[in-house]
C-alpha positions as CSV (number, residue, x, y, z in Angstrom):
1,M,-28.1,-4.0,27.0
2,R,-25.2,-5.2,24.8
3,K,-27.0,-8.5,24.2
4,S,-29.4,-6.7,21.9
5,K,-26.6,-5.3,19.7
6,S,-25.6,-7.3,16.7
7,V,-22.3,-7.4,14.9
8,I,-21.4,-8.9,11.5
9,I,-17.7,-9.9,11.0
10,C,-16.6,-10.2,7.4
11,G,-13.8,-12.8,7.3
12,G,-13.3,-16.2,8.9
13,G,-9.5,-16.3,9.3
14,V,-7.8,-16.2,12.6
15,V,-8.3,-12.4,13.1
16,G,-12.0,-12.7,12.3
17,L,-12.4,-15.6,14.6
18,C,-10.7,-13.8,17.5
19,C,-12.9,-10.7,16.8
20,A,-15.9,-13.0,17.1
21,Y,-14.7,-14.5,20.3
22,Y,-14.1,-11.3,22.2
23,L,-17.3,-9.7,21.0
24,A,-19.4,-12.8,21.8
25,R,-17.7,-13.0,25.2
26,E,-19.2,-9.6,26.0
27,G,-22.7,-10.7,25.0
28,Y,-23.0,-9.3,21.4
29,R,-24.9,-11.2,18.9
30,V,-22.3,-12.1,16.3
31,T,-22.6,-13.4,12.8
32,L,-19.4,-14.3,10.9
33,I,-19.5,-14.5,7.1
34,E,-16.7,-16.3,5.2
35,R,-16.2,-16.7,1.5
36,G,-14.9,-20.2,1.8
37,P,-16.4,-23.4,3.2
38,E,-15.9,-24.5,6.8
39,G,-12.5,-26.1,7.2
40,A,-11.0,-24.4,4.2
41,D,-7.5,-23.1,4.3
42,S,-7.0,-19.6,5.7
43,C,-3.8,-17.6,5.5
44,A,-2.7,-19.0,8.9
45,H,-3.3,-22.7,8.2
46,G,0.1,-23.3,6.6
47,S,2.0,-20.6,8.4
48,A,5.0,-21.1,10.6
49,G,2.8,-20.8,13.7
50,Y,5.0,-18.2,15.3
51,I,3.8,-16.2,18.3
52,S,6.5,-13.6,18.1
53,P,6.9,-10.7,20.5
54,S,10.5,-10.4,19.1
55,H,9.2,-9.2,15.7
56,V,9.3,-5.5,16.5
57,I,10.8,-4.3,13.2
58,P,8.2,-3.7,10.4
59,L,8.7,-5.0,6.9
60,A,9.1,-1.3,5.8
61,Q,12.6,-0.6,7.1
62,P,15.8,1.0,5.8
63,G,17.4,-0.9,3.0
64,M,14.3,-2.8,1.9
65,V,13.6,-0.7,-1.1
66,W,17.0,-1.4,-2.6
67,K,16.8,-5.1,-1.7
68,G,13.3,-5.2,-3.2
69,L,14.6,-3.7,-6.5
70,K,17.6,-6.0,-6.6
71,W,15.5,-9.1,-5.7
72,M,12.9,-8.3,-8.5
73,T,15.4,-9.9,-10.9
74,N,15.6,-13.1,-8.8
75,P,12.4,-15.2,-8.5
76,R,14.2,-17.3,-5.8
77,S,14.8,-14.2,-3.5
78,P,13.2,-14.1,0.0
79,F,11.2,-11.0,-0.9
80,Y,10.0,-10.8,-4.5
81,I,7.7,-8.3,-6.2
82,K,6.4,-9.5,-9.6
83,P,6.7,-6.6,-12.0
84,R,3.3,-5.7,-13.4
85,L,1.3,-2.6,-14.5
86,D,-1.1,-2.2,-11.7
87,G,-2.1,1.1,-10.2
88,E,-2.7,-0.2,-6.7
89,L,0.7,-1.9,-6.7
90,I,2.5,1.2,-7.9
91,R,0.8,3.3,-5.2
92,W,1.5,0.7,-2.5
93,S,5.2,0.5,-3.6
94,W,5.5,4.3,-3.4
95,L,4.0,4.3,0.1
96,F,6.2,1.4,1.1
97,A,9.3,3.3,0.0
98,R,8.2,6.4,1.9
99,A,7.8,4.4,5.1
100,A,11.1,2.5,4.9
101,T,13.0,4.8,7.2
102,K,14.8,4.5,10.6
103,K,12.4,7.0,12.0
104,H,9.4,4.8,11.1
105,V,11.1,1.7,12.6
106,L,11.6,3.5,15.9
107,R,8.0,4.8,16.0
108,S,6.6,1.5,15.0
109,A,8.6,-0.8,17.3
110,P,6.8,0.0,20.6
111,V,3.4,-0.4,18.9
112,L,4.4,-3.8,17.4
113,R,5.8,-4.8,20.8
114,D,2.5,-3.9,22.5
115,L,0.5,-5.9,19.9
116,C,2.7,-8.9,19.9
117,V,3.2,-9.2,23.7
118,G,-0.5,-8.6,24.2
119,G,-1.2,-11.4,21.6
120,R,1.0,-13.8,23.4
121,E,-0.6,-13.1,26.8
122,L,-4.0,-13.8,25.3
123,F,-2.8,-17.1,23.7
124,V,-2.0,-18.3,27.2
125,E,-5.6,-17.6,28.2
126,L,-7.0,-19.3,25.1
127,A,-4.7,-22.3,25.6
128,D,-6.1,-22.7,29.1
129,I,-9.7,-22.3,28.0
130,T,-9.4,-24.9,25.2
131,G,-7.2,-27.4,27.1
132,N,-4.3,-26.3,24.8
133,A,-5.8,-28.2,21.9
134,F,-3.8,-26.1,19.4
135,E,-0.4,-27.1,21.0
136,F,0.8,-23.7,22.4
137,K,4.5,-24.2,23.1
138,T,6.6,-21.6,25.0
139,E,10.0,-22.8,23.8
140,G,11.2,-19.5,22.4
141,L,12.5,-18.6,19.0
142,V,16.1,-19.0,17.8
143,N,17.3,-16.7,15.0
144,L,20.1,-18.8,13.3
145,C,23.0,-16.9,11.6
146,K,25.4,-18.5,9.2
147,T,27.7,-15.5,8.8
148,Q,29.5,-13.0,11.1
149,K,28.0,-10.2,9.1
150,M,24.4,-11.3,9.9
151,L,25.2,-12.1,13.5
152,D,26.7,-8.7,13.9
153,H,23.6,-7.1,12.3
154,E,21.3,-9.0,14.6
155,A,23.5,-8.1,17.6
156,H,23.8,-4.4,16.8
157,A,20.3,-3.7,15.2
158,L,17.7,-6.1,16.5
159,V,19.0,-7.0,20.0
160,P,19.4,-3.5,21.4
161,L,16.0,-2.5,20.2
162,C,14.4,-5.6,21.7
163,R,16.1,-5.1,25.0
164,E,15.1,-1.4,25.0
165,L,11.5,-2.5,24.6
166,G,11.7,-5.1,27.4
167,I,12.1,-8.2,25.1
168,E,14.8,-10.5,26.3
169,A,17.3,-11.4,23.7
170,R,20.4,-13.6,24.2
171,I,23.3,-13.7,21.7
172,L,24.7,-17.2,21.5
173,N,27.8,-18.7,19.8
174,A,27.7,-21.9,17.7
175,Q,28.1,-24.3,20.7
176,E,25.4,-22.5,22.8
177,T,23.1,-22.6,19.8
178,Q,23.7,-26.3,19.3
179,A,23.0,-27.0,23.0
180,L,19.4,-25.6,22.5
181,E,18.7,-28.4,20.1
182,P,21.0,-31.3,21.0
183,D,19.2,-33.9,18.9
184,T,19.8,-32.1,15.6
185,K,23.0,-31.0,13.9
186,I,22.8,-27.2,13.2
187,D,25.5,-25.6,11.0
188,V,25.7,-21.9,12.1
189,L,28.1,-19.4,13.4
190,G,25.8,-18.2,16.2
191,S,22.2,-17.1,16.9
192,V,19.9,-14.8,18.9
193,Y,17.5,-16.6,21.3
194,F,14.2,-14.9,22.3
195,P,12.8,-16.9,25.3
196,I,9.5,-15.0,25.2
197,D,8.5,-16.3,21.8
198,A,6.2,-19.3,21.3
199,H,4.5,-21.3,18.6
200,I,1.3,-23.2,18.0
201,T,-0.1,-25.6,15.4
202,P,-2.3,-23.2,13.4
203,R,-4.2,-25.9,11.5
204,K,-5.6,-27.0,14.9
205,F,-6.2,-23.5,16.2
206,V,-8.9,-22.6,13.6
207,P,-11.2,-25.6,14.2
208,V,-10.8,-25.2,17.9
209,M,-11.9,-21.6,17.7
210,V,-14.8,-22.4,15.4
211,A,-16.0,-25.1,17.8
212,L,-15.7,-22.7,20.8
213,L,-17.6,-19.9,18.9
214,K,-20.4,-22.3,18.0
215,E,-20.8,-23.1,21.7
216,M,-20.9,-19.4,22.4
217,G,-23.8,-18.9,19.9
218,V,-21.9,-17.3,17.1
219,D,-23.8,-17.7,13.7
220,F,-21.5,-18.8,10.8
221,K,-22.4,-18.2,7.2
222,W,-19.9,-20.2,5.2
223,N,-19.5,-20.0,1.4
224,T,-20.9,-16.4,1.6
225,T,-19.3,-13.6,-0.3
226,L,-19.7,-9.9,0.5
227,F,-20.3,-7.8,-2.6
228,G,-21.8,-4.5,-1.4
229,W,-23.4,-2.4,1.3
230,R,-26.6,-0.7,2.4
231,K,-25.9,2.8,3.7
232,D,-27.8,5.5,5.4
233,G,-25.6,8.6,5.6
234,Q,-22.7,7.8,7.9
235,Q,-24.3,4.5,9.0
236,I,-23.9,1.1,7.4
237,T,-27.3,-0.6,7.7
238,G,-26.6,-3.9,5.9
239,A,-24.2,-6.1,3.9
240,H,-25.2,-7.4,0.4
241,T,-24.0,-11.0,0.3
242,T,-24.6,-14.2,-1.7
243,A,-26.7,-15.3,1.3
244,G,-28.9,-12.3,1.0
245,D,-28.9,-8.9,2.7
246,L,-27.6,-9.2,6.3
247,L,-28.5,-6.5,8.8
248,A,-26.6,-5.5,11.9
249,D,-25.7,-2.6,14.3
250,E,-22.0,-2.9,13.8
251,F,-19.7,-4.3,11.0
252,V,-16.1,-5.5,11.2
253,L,-13.8,-6.0,8.2
254,A,-11.4,-8.8,8.9
255,G,-10.9,-10.2,5.4
256,G,-7.1,-10.4,5.3
257,S,-5.7,-9.7,1.9
258,W,-9.3,-9.5,0.4
259,S,-10.2,-6.6,2.7
260,P,-9.7,-3.8,0.2
261,G,-12.1,-5.4,-2.2
262,M,-14.7,-5.4,0.6
263,L,-14.7,-1.6,0.6
264,S,-16.2,-1.4,-2.8
265,G,-18.9,1.3,-3.0
266,L,-17.9,3.0,0.3
267,G,-15.5,5.5,-1.0
268,L,-12.7,4.2,1.2
269,R,-9.1,3.1,0.5
270,M,-7.0,0.7,2.5
271,P,-3.8,-0.2,0.6
272,I,-3.0,-3.9,1.1
273,Q,-1.0,-6.2,-1.2
274,A,-1.3,-10.0,-1.1
275,G,2.1,-11.4,0.0
276,K,2.1,-15.0,-1.0
277,G,4.0,-17.3,1.4
278,Y,4.8,-21.0,0.9
279,S,5.3,-23.9,3.3
280,L,6.2,-27.6,3.3
281,T,5.2,-29.8,6.2
282,L,7.1,-33.1,6.7
283,D,5.0,-35.9,8.3
284,N,8.1,-38.0,9.2
285,P,10.9,-35.5,9.6
286,P,14.5,-36.6,10.0
287,L,15.1,-33.7,12.4
288,K,14.0,-33.6,16.0
289,L,13.4,-30.0,17.1
290,Q,11.8,-28.5,20.1
291,K,12.0,-24.8,19.4
292,S,10.9,-22.6,16.5
293,L,13.8,-21.3,14.4
294,L,14.4,-18.7,11.8
295,C,17.2,-19.2,9.3
296,V,18.0,-15.5,9.0
297,E,20.0,-15.2,5.8
298,R,17.6,-17.3,3.8
299,K,14.4,-16.1,5.6
300,V,13.2,-19.7,6.2
301,A,11.0,-20.5,9.2
302,V,11.3,-23.9,10.9
303,T,8.6,-25.0,13.4
304,P,7.9,-28.4,15.1
305,M,4.2,-29.1,15.2
306,G,3.6,-32.3,17.1
307,D,5.2,-35.1,15.2
308,K,5.5,-32.9,12.1
309,L,8.0,-30.3,11.0
310,R,7.1,-27.3,8.9
311,F,9.4,-25.2,6.7
312,G,8.0,-21.9,5.5
313,G,9.1,-18.7,3.9
314,T,9.2,-16.2,1.0
315,M,7.2,-13.0,0.5
316,E,5.9,-12.9,-3.0
317,I,3.9,-9.8,-4.0
318,S,2.2,-11.1,-7.1
319,G,-1.5,-10.6,-6.4
320,H,-4.1,-13.3,-5.8
321,S,-2.5,-15.8,-8.2
322,D,-2.9,-19.5,-7.5
323,N,0.2,-20.3,-9.5
324,V,2.7,-22.3,-7.5
325,R,6.2,-21.0,-8.4
326,L,8.5,-24.0,-8.0
327,E,11.5,-21.8,-7.7
328,R,10.0,-20.3,-4.6
329,V,9.5,-23.7,-3.1
330,Q,13.0,-24.8,-4.0
331,Q,14.4,-21.7,-2.3
332,I,12.8,-22.9,1.0
333,I,14.3,-26.3,0.6
334,A,17.8,-25.0,-0.3
335,G,17.6,-22.5,2.5
336,A,16.7,-25.2,5.1
337,R,19.5,-27.5,3.9
338,F,22.0,-24.6,4.2
339,Y,21.5,-24.7,8.0
340,F,20.6,-28.4,8.6
341,P,23.2,-30.7,6.9
342,E,21.2,-33.8,7.8
343,L,18.4,-32.7,5.5
344,K,18.2,-34.1,1.9
345,D,16.2,-33.1,-1.1
346,S,14.6,-36.5,-0.9
347,D,13.1,-35.6,2.5
348,F,10.8,-33.2,0.6
349,A,9.9,-35.5,-2.2
350,N,6.1,-35.8,-2.7
351,V,5.4,-33.1,-0.2
352,K,2.7,-30.9,-1.6
353,P,3.5,-27.2,-1.2
354,W,1.0,-25.0,0.6
355,F,0.6,-21.3,0.0
356,G,-1.4,-18.5,1.5
357,Y,-1.8,-14.7,1.1
358,R,-0.5,-12.5,3.9
359,P,-2.2,-9.0,3.9
360,V,0.7,-6.6,3.7
361,S,0.2,-2.9,4.4
362,P,2.7,-0.3,3.0
363,D,4.2,0.6,6.4
364,G,4.2,-2.9,7.9
365,L,1.6,-2.0,10.5
366,P,-2.0,-3.4,10.7
367,Y,-5.1,-1.4,10.3
368,I,-7.1,-1.5,13.5
369,G,-9.9,1.0,14.3
370,R,-13.0,2.7,13.0
371,F,-13.3,4.4,9.6
372,G,-14.0,8.1,10.0
373,R,-16.7,8.2,7.3
374,Y,-18.9,5.5,8.9
375,K,-19.8,5.4,12.6
376,N,-20.3,1.6,12.8
377,L,-17.6,0.2,10.5
378,T,-14.3,-1.0,12.0
379,T,-11.5,-3.1,10.7
380,A,-8.7,-5.4,11.8
381,A,-6.6,-6.2,8.7
382,G,-3.2,-5.8,7.1
383,H,-1.2,-7.8,9.7
384,A,1.3,-9.3,7.2
385,M,3.4,-12.0,8.8
386,L,2.0,-11.3,12.3
387,G,-1.6,-12.2,11.7
388,L,-1.5,-15.2,14.0
389,T,0.5,-13.4,16.7
390,M,-1.8,-10.4,16.7
391,A,-5.1,-12.1,16.1
392,P,-6.2,-12.3,19.8
393,I,-5.2,-8.7,20.7
394,S,-6.8,-7.4,17.5
395,G,-10.0,-9.1,18.5
396,L,-9.9,-7.7,22.0
397,L,-9.2,-4.2,20.6
398,I,-12.2,-4.4,18.2
399,A,-14.3,-5.3,21.3
400,D,-12.9,-2.3,23.1
401,I,-13.7,0.0,20.2
402,I,-17.3,-1.3,19.7
403,S,-17.9,-1.3,23.4
404,G,-16.9,2.4,23.7
405,R,-13.9,1.7,25.9
406,K,-10.5,3.2,25.6
407,P,-8.4,0.6,23.7
408,R,-5.6,-0.9,25.7
409,V,-3.1,-0.3,22.9
410,D,-2.4,3.1,21.4
411,L,-4.1,2.9,17.9
412,S,-3.0,6.3,16.6
413,M,-0.6,4.8,14.1
414,L,-3.0,2.0,13.1
415,S,-5.9,4.1,11.7
416,P,-7.6,2.6,8.7
417,D,-7.9,6.2,7.3
418,R,-4.1,6.9,7.3
419,Y,-3.9,6.4,3.5
420,A,-7.3,7.7,2.7
């Protein structure tokens, strides 16, 4: 009976692709529309590629409001909000400040754990199905700390919370940290090692999923922009697109940072800010690493991807601006060199910076669920830095919802109507 039911997914990034996969696997007729061409960059393409069950603390946390205000004066800071008169940004900032509490962290952490652990488990399945064509590596994540202050913070704030949630975390000294990566000199005081974490090569994941979905019969409409809706009471009957009106029984919004704009004309609000992140990928890196690493003080991610090495970081809330801020790129390079003394500025010469827009909700939690106003409209958006980690579980949860099953993760904190 499900084979006669059609679903349109709006957004062709990793979350939209995973929604398409789990719905198509159950026999739904799936059409995926994407504003860009096939093979174009998505937010995940240039990401660090982390699959991170250890990331159980949301961006909205105690101290972040003060840090954000202080960092607004420093364009090189890890988290930068470009000051501008914008009503949506002002409202988002107020909601962010309201959520940045210890109580919110403690309520959110189990939900993030369930989503991230569930995502990792599903990556194991996807790697098996695809012959691991996207290079799923289960080497763990190492949080590198240069200072005793930061190591103490990780040991007293992050590690106990992770352990309480069943996430293994090992506190290591400098020698033990160096032993994890014997082929590369690392200048740190210590680290925290999360064995459960993993990483992939995201630029390979997207084409692998597209090819798999085509084999499953998913219909792709590339270069297709959504600009409105056909409605009948509490039912969405069609999507107005540049490819014409598309009709379906169910509709899924998975447009990343562009998702709020897709709600035009529906009387719905889903606060999301585009958090621009940058990365630099070295084709012939001087460092030989096996594990993914996070340079904690400088918020720089380092990930080996085959023969390449990627350095990424920064969170820049500045809207959908294609302007490449060189000071942000320089912050990544300087941050990386702070931990790896063998790196030189010349290693990054002629490397073209990549950037993408993370969809950041005010409370650091994604939106996953049905909208109350419309019976056949669901969303999976607002995953911030965890879009890749949570993509498979988000797709599976959307399939649960549309199929009428009880979702396998508690979605009460993830309602898309929570800021309506």
